[in-house]
Each structure stands twice: as structure tokens, then as C-alpha cells.
N, C-alpha and C positions, 0 to 999 in steps of 0.2 A: 277340285284336284290341281296340283301339283303342275309345273309344265312338264317331266317325264310323264304321267301319267296322263297330261293333255294329246303329248303329242303321241303316246303309244298309242292310245284311242284313235285319232287322229286315222294313222295308218292301219286299223287292225278293220277299222268298221270302210276304210276309202279302198281296202286292200292295191293301196301304195305300196312302190318300194322305197327304203328312204331316198333313194334319187329323185322322184318322183314328191316326194314331201319337201325334200331339200327345193326343189325349185316351184313349188308353189308359195314355198316364205320367202323364197326369194332370196336364199341364202346359200351358201357353196354345203356339199358334202360333208366335208370334215369342219364344218360349222359345225352342226346339226348333228351329229355322231359324236362331238363334245358331247351336244348337250342331252343326250341322249346318253351319255355316260354320267351324269353329274361335275365334266369337269371342271368346265365353263356357265354365264346363269346368263341368256339373254335380257336386253337391255330393254328397256321398257316399253317401246317401239318394236322390237321383236316379240315383246309377252304378248303384247295388243295384237299382233295382226297372227299367232296363235291361240290365243282367245276366239276371235274371230273366225277364225277357220273350225276349231274344235264347236263351237256355234251349229254352222255351218253344216257339217261333216255329221257332227257325232248329233248332237238336236237336243231343247231345252221343251220342256215344258213350261216353261213361262213366258209369256207372251206379255210385253208392254201393248195396251191398250191403244194407247196417242203411235206409239209408233208401229202399231198393226193397220192403223187407219191413213198414216203416210206413204204408206209402204201401198195399199191398196190402190190411194187418190194416182199417184205418182206412175203407174201401175197403168191404168182404167185410162189415164191423160196421153198415152198413145195408142194411135189408130193405126188399124193391117187392113190390107186390101187383100183377102184371101184370093181376086179374078188377079190382079199383079202378081200374085204369088205365082199362078200354075200360070202366067204368060212367058215368067222370068226359067229359064232353065237351068240356069246354074243356079238361082237361087233357089230354088224347088229340088233339083239335087243335090245340094249343100245340109238343109232343114231335112229331107223324105233319109241321106246316108246318115245325118245324127240324132235323130227320132231312129232307125231303124236298129243302129248297132244300141242304146243306150237302154232303152224297151226290149229289148231283146236278154243284151249282158245284167240289165235286169230281174229276167228269168231263168239265169243259169246258160246261157249260148258263151261257148270258151273263144267265137272269133272276132278279130281282133277287127278296129276300123277299114284298117288296110283290106282286108279279107273280105267285108262287106260290100265296099265299093267295086273290087272286082266279079264279086256273084250280081249284085246291081247294076252296075252299069259295062262292065265289062265281058259280060255274059260268061263268066270264066268256073267251071267247076273243077273245087276245091277237095286236091287225094288228102290233103290233111286234116279232115273239118270234115261231122256227118255230112250223110245226105240230109239229117231232117234241119239242122241248123242254115241247112243252104234251103230250104226251102221253107222256113223261118222267118229268114231274111226276104226271099222274093214273094212269097203269101204279106210278108208284112208292108212295101211300099206301094202292090196290088191295093189291099183293103185301103190304103190314105189315099192312093190315085182315086181312087171307090170314093173315097168322100165324100175326097174336095171339088167331084162331081156333079156329088146329090147336094153339097150345099150350093157351088156353082151356078145351077139344073134353072132354068126359067121360067119350068114347065109350073113351077108354086113352088110358095117360100118354102123355106125352109122347116119343116118339125122332124123330134126323135120320136118314132114311133116301133111296136117292138115288132115289127118288120122288118126297120131298119135294122136297127142291132143283131136280129138273129141275119140277116143277109152281110150287116159284117163281120162275124162270128163267124162265118160262111168263108169268105173269099180269107180267112185270119188262118180259119184253121185246117183248110182243106187240104186233104192228104196226106195231115201229121195225124189228125184225128180222125176214129170214124165215125161219132157224131158230132161233126161241125154243124153247127147256124142251129142244132136244136136244144134245150136246154133238157140242164141233167137230172136223170132218173135214177140219182141215188144219193145218201150222208154222203159228205165231204168234210176234211177237217184238213187245217192247215198245218202241220209239226210248229211247233214253239209260238204259234198263236195263242192271245188267252181269250177273246171273244167269238164264239160259237156262230158257225154259216148258219145260214139260214136248214131248214126240213128242205126237201128236195122239194117233199108237195105240196108246200106255198112258194114253189120259186115263181111261178105260171102268175101268181096274186100279187106277190110283191111286185114284183119286174112291172103288170100292166098300174099300180098305183106308183109306181118311179117315178114312170111318162111326163108325168102333170110338172114334177119337180126338175125335169129337166128340162124340159122347154122353159124352164122359169118365168119370175112374176119381171126380173132385170131391176130391179132395185138395188142388187147385190152379186152383180155377177161371179166373187169369186168368192165370195160364201156359198152360190150355188152350186160352183164346179164342185168346191170342199166336202161340199156336206150330201149330191149326188154321190159323188165318186166313192165317200165312207159306205154311205149303201148299198148304193153295185157293190163294191167286192165285197163287202159282207153278204148278202142276197146269197154270190157265187152262183151267178145262174149257170157257168157251163162247165163243163168235167174237165178242159183243160183253155187257158187263154183268158181267163178271167182279168189277169193283169192286162195286157195289152190293148185287150179291147178297152176297160175303163180309163185306156190314157187313150187311146183315143177318141173314147165319147169326150173326155175334157180337152181333147182338141179343138173336136165338132164346138161343143160349148162356147169354148172362145173365139173360136175363125167365123160362126156364123154372127156373131154377135160385135165380128168386128174391131177384134183385142187379138193379139202375140199371143198364141194359146201355149202354154205349160208343156216346158222339157225336162219329166226326171231323167239326172241321168246319175252315169253309174254311180256316180264318188260319193251322192247321198241317197243309196240305197236303204238304207241303217235308220238315218230319221225320218226319209219319208215310211217305212213303214212301221214308227215311234209314235207319226204323227196321227198315222193312217187309224192302227190302233187305239187314239187314246181318242181320236172325233167319233172313234162308233163303241167304244165301250165309257166311255161318259156324253158326249154329244158337244162336247165341250170340242167345234173344228176350229176354231182361232188359230192352234196352230199347225195345221195343214192349210187354211187357210195365208197364211204369211210362207208360206214351202211352197205354194200353186201362185200366188203372184214374184217371190222370187223367179219361180221355173219357167215363169213365163219375158219377166225380162233377159232370161240369159237366153228366151225366144228371138227376144228386140236385141240383143247386141250381136244374137247371129246376121240377122237377115238385113239388120237398117245398112249396112257395108254395100247390100247386094241392091238397094237404092228400096226395098218393100217394106212400105209403115216408116210412120213420122215417128 
């Protein structure tokens, strides 16, 4: 793609205004406008920033194996203490806010970051947002905190089970759908997706088969997270809330192994879906693995300033 095509694709996929895109590229709005209109050409350094941002936002099916290995190694060198997060109110609130805002926005919520903060931490009821959107935010926080308690519990070592996943979904979707915490009993499809979802009759068996993979071998955590996330989303076990539930399972996989959990940001939604579908369609999880590693580094950048992890 030429420069104008790259800029247009970035803006469209990230749902940014020109001002937001200019800020991401560290240029003035006037400079960006000049590039978009073809009146001027970015210098080499700016072209490199545009290409890097295009790769981040739009995505690419091509993955360099050496670069992937280096990124995964660098990500897993960092350690994360979930107990420290739970005890650090400022850090926990910051993470909860970001995760809740981004995961619900990916699913279509129109609430702003400020809206989510007001609902979660100021106990406000917003007249300009739907009751469902506000319940989604409250439920997500409750489900996340419950999951953290399950991982941090001293009663027994943490392990994934059907019971845990059903209970997680119940908390996530309570009061939003009538069958929260139970598997779907009907067919389902995702508009625009090219990979068929599991037949509802096979969902219970497929979920039982997924549990050992979620508990993992421990040899390649990032591969395990990417591969099982792709499987979970293709099983699509619930009538709604599969994306949010699946991303919370990724949180648990990483956090329970003392690594930063991936936080999928809304700006990378289209790249995320692209990599997810590629993993489901041809079994190549490498692009999704790189995405997961990048998303784990995003969390590290968010939490290290609060003194949580290294």
C-alpha cells in the first residue's frame, strides 16, 4: 500500500479521528492532512512510523519466526505477581478500568473511558448510556475480581474446569442474558466470519476437551494462550459474551503462571479478529501469538509504574 492507503487503513481500523491519528504519529494535524491529500510526502522516519503503526493496527499474515521468538522471550522474562496487584488499589483500579473499557468497546459498547470510570468507581448511573452497557461494565469488574480471588486462593492450586468457566460466564452476563452460565442450545454464526462455529450439540464435549489445553503444558505459555483462545472462540460455547469470557480466560492463563495478562485494546480489534480467524482456519497461531505477546507487554507498560511486577 502507498502512504495514503496505509493512513486511511489505520484510521478506519482504529476508528480514529484525524487528530487522534496525527497524535499517534507524533505530527501536527496540518501535516497529516497534507499527507492524506497528497500535497506532501512523509520523510523516511515518518514513513517507518506509518508502516509500524499499520502493522500494529491493520495486521499482517507474515510473521518472522526469529522476531516472534525474541518477542516471546522478552515478554516472558517479565514476572508478574497477581497478589501484589490485588493489594495495590491504584494499580488494580487502573487495570480494571482499562480491561473493562477495551473489552466491552470491542463488543460494541459506546461508553467512553470516563463513562466506565464513573460507573465502576463513582457509582454513577449515566442517563446518556444504556442500562445494559452499564451493567456490562459492572459485571465485567465483578467477574474479573472473582477470577482474581480464585487464582489467589490458598485453598488449592488454581486449575481451569468447566465449573469455573460456567461460573465466570454467569458473573459476566448476569442480568444481561437469561441463560448466563449455561452453554448455548442453538446454532450460531458470526457475521463476516469465514470459520464455522461448533454445532451446539458438540459444545459440552468440546469444552471438556479444551480444559486440559487451558491448564497447559507449561512449555510455551504464549502459544498455549493463543491456541486455546482460538479454540474457545470457535467453540463459541455461550449465546453471548464469548469474546469477553475468552479474554478473561487469557487473563487467568497468564496471571496464574506469574506473567502479565494480555490486554487487547480496541484500536487493534481488526488485527485481533484477523489473527484469530487465521489461527482457526489453518491452525497457524503464530500471528496471534505475536499479538498476545504485544498485548502482554501493553499490560506491563501499564502496571510497572505502579510497582506491580518487573
